[in-house]
N, C-alpha and C positions, 0 to 999 in steps of 0.2 A: 863118272858127272864130267862135265866138259865146263871149260871158263864161260861163263856170258858175254854172247857175242853183241857189240855195240856196233854200228856202220854207218856212216853217212856218206850220200855220191852226188858230188856237186857237177860232176861233167859223168861224160859217156863210161870212163877207162874204169871210175870209180860203182858206177850203177853196174858194171859185168859183174867185179866182186859183189855185189850185192845180188846180183842174180844168182851165182853161183851157189850162194849160202842160202837162195831159197827154192835151188831146183827141188822139186817132186812135194815139197812144203803142200799140205793139205787143211783146207777151211772149211765153216760151213758159208753161206752164203748171209746171212745173219749178221756174219762177225765183221762185214764191210759195212762201211760207214761215209755218206759223201755230205760234209759240211760247206753248202754256199758260202754262210756267213764266215765263216775263217776259212772258207778258200783250200779246204785238206779233203783228202782222204786217205781213211784210215783202215788198215784190213791187219787182223789176228789171225796169225796161223801155228800151225803143228808144224815147225819143219825139222827136216832129216838133219843130223850133224853132224856131214861129210866132216869135216873138222875133225870127229872123233876117230878118223882110222876105220876101222876094221871094227869098233865098236857099233853095233847099231841102236841108236840113241835118237829121240825125238827132244826138242825145247818149245814151249808155247813162244810163242815171237810175236810182236806190233811192228809197222809197218805202216809209215807215214808220208806221204807224198803232198809237199806243200804245194803254196801259188796256183792249184788248181782251178782253170776258168770253166769246165764244163768237163762232165763222165757221161761216156758210153759204153754200152755193153754190145754183144753181137755175141749169138749160141749161148748167153747165159738166161736159163728162166728167171726171169721178174718176178718178184714175191715171194719165192720158193725159199725160205728161210733156214730149214733144215738140209738143202741139197748140198752136197759136198763138191768142192772143186780141187784140181789136184795143178798146181802152178809149175808149168815147164820154163817160162823164164821170165823175167821185164828186159826190156831195150827203151830206145830214146829214138824217136826219127825226130830230127831239126827240122823248124819250119824257118821262121824268120827270126833268128839269134837273138838274143836266149833264148827264145821262145822255143815251142814243139808235141810233142806226144809221147806218154809215156806209156806204152802198151804191152800190158801182163796178158801172157796167152798159156792159155788150159790145157790140160789133156780134154782130147775131144772135139777139139775146135772151136772153144771158147775165147773169146777175148775179150778185156776192157781197156777201154783208149780214153787214156786225160789229158786232156790239154793243161798245158802250164804254161805259166809267161818264164818260167828260168826252173832249172831241173834243182830237184829240192827232194831227195827222199833218205828216211832215217829208216834203222831194222834198229831192235834192240830186243832180246832176249829178254823176258818176262817171268819164269819160271825156272825151275832146276829140270835138267834134262832126266827123261825116264826111259825104263829101255823101250826101243820099238819092236815090234812083233818081228817085222822083216824088213830086209834091205829094199830100196826099190829098184826096178828095172826096167827096161824099157824096149821092146821090140823095132821101135826106130826113133828117130827123133820127134815124132810128135803122138807118140800114142802111150805117155807113162801112166801108169797107173797108180792109186795110194796103196800103201803095204798093207793097210785093212785097221792102220790103227789112226785113225781118224778122233778119238774121243779127244774134248776139252780138258785141260787143266784151267 
């Protein structure tokens, strides 16, 4: 079992730590929600616990991006609630500071682009960890594949 992870990103350096913790996290598109009223975008993932060392563990986590003014996607099937996506990284592209875009890149070329007034990302583990079937692997930087452990808890 791993200790619950809780991270906040208010600048690009913080976001690099969040991105590293989420590398190879898998999710169902139905677990993504954009609230225009609350100006937030929330996602639930089964993330691989890289911090567990050689132990293959996953944990259910939530990620919320705040101050979202618009959300767009590219190469992601809209309305496919049961479609599985594999997160490769999250990065911030500054605009007129403090605003910019939070960009989530998924294997297969999918991308989620969130326009934000400022960088405000929170990650929190929501469950106990469980044994993962396998350790994620990559042929190259853009071809990550889920390890087959995509069930939700």
